[in-house]
N, C-alpha and C positions, 0 to 999 in steps of 0.2 A: 422646847418652849416651857419656861419655868411655871407659867400660869395654867398650863393644861393638866388636867387630872391625870390622864392617861400616860402623858409624858413623865409625870411624877412617879406613878406606879412603875413604869418601865425602868426609870433610874433608881428605884428602890427607897425613894425618900417617903413614899406612902406605902404602907404595908398592904400585902394582898396575899390571898390563898393561892399561890403560884402552883401550876400544874405542868408548866413548860416554859423553857427560857433557852434562847440561843442568841447569836449575834444580830439577828434580824427581827425576832418576835418575841413577845412575852404573852402567856396564856394564864388566866386566873379564873377562879369561880366567881360568879356574879353575886353581889351582895344582896340583891333582890331577885332570886331566881324565879323563873317562870316555868320550869320544869325541874324534875328530880336532878337532871344533869343540865347545868346552865353555865357555860364557860365562855369568856370572851377572849379572842385572839387579836392582838394589837401589833402593828408594826412598831419598832422602836423608833423609827424615824417619823416625825410628826407630818401626818397628812390629815388635813382637816376633814375629808370625806371623799365619797366616790367622785363627786364632781370636780375634785382637784387633782385626780389622776391624770397622768400624761402618758403618751406612747412609751416613754422610757420606762414607766412603771409595770410594764407587761410582765416582766419577770417576777417583780415583787408580788403582784397579785396572783400569779401562778404559784409561786411558793407559799403564799398565805393559804391558799385552797388545799395544797398538798399538806402542809403543816397541820391545818385544822382536821383534815381526814385522818391523819396519823393520831392525833389526840383523841379524835371520837372512837377510833379503834382501840387505843390504850385504856380508854373509859368504858369498854365493852359494849359500845352502842352499835356495832356494825350489824349483829345478827337481826335486831328488831327494827333498826332504822333510826334516823335522826334528821334534824333539819339545820341548814346554815341560814342565817338571816344577817343581811347588811341593810341597815337603815340609812336613808339619805335625807337630810333636811328635816326641818321642823314637822311638816306635814307627813313625812315618812317615819317619824317616830325617833329621829336621832337626837339624843340628849346630851351627848359629850361630843364636841367638835374635834374628834380624833377618829380616823377611820378604825372600825373594829367589826369583827365578825362574831356573831353569837353562834355557839354550838348548843342546840337543844335536843334532849333526848330522855329516855327513861320512862316515857309514858307515851300513849297515842296522842298524836298532835292534830287537832281539827283543822279542816280547811273549809272555807278560807279563813286566814288569820284576821284578827281584830280589825 
């Protein structure tokens, strides 16, 4: 989708501070970080959000989690811990209509979140 910000980042038409890229996913540093390490992991295929996943997407979601865990490890977050966040919908805090997973780490993260 040419009008989707994250599709444009995945296509390379909008620059980002990429930390990972393969045929299925792109990961980049958030431009408004909420923790010392704040990385977004997005599928290259446009999926508007969690509510748009289908049973055929089980493999995609599994690979998303495994990929994000590998990125967290490569960022040195596994010893002290980190958090994954997937926001869904306006009230859930989703601001870009493209499925994305936040990796947050590098400090103690309070609970419950905002």
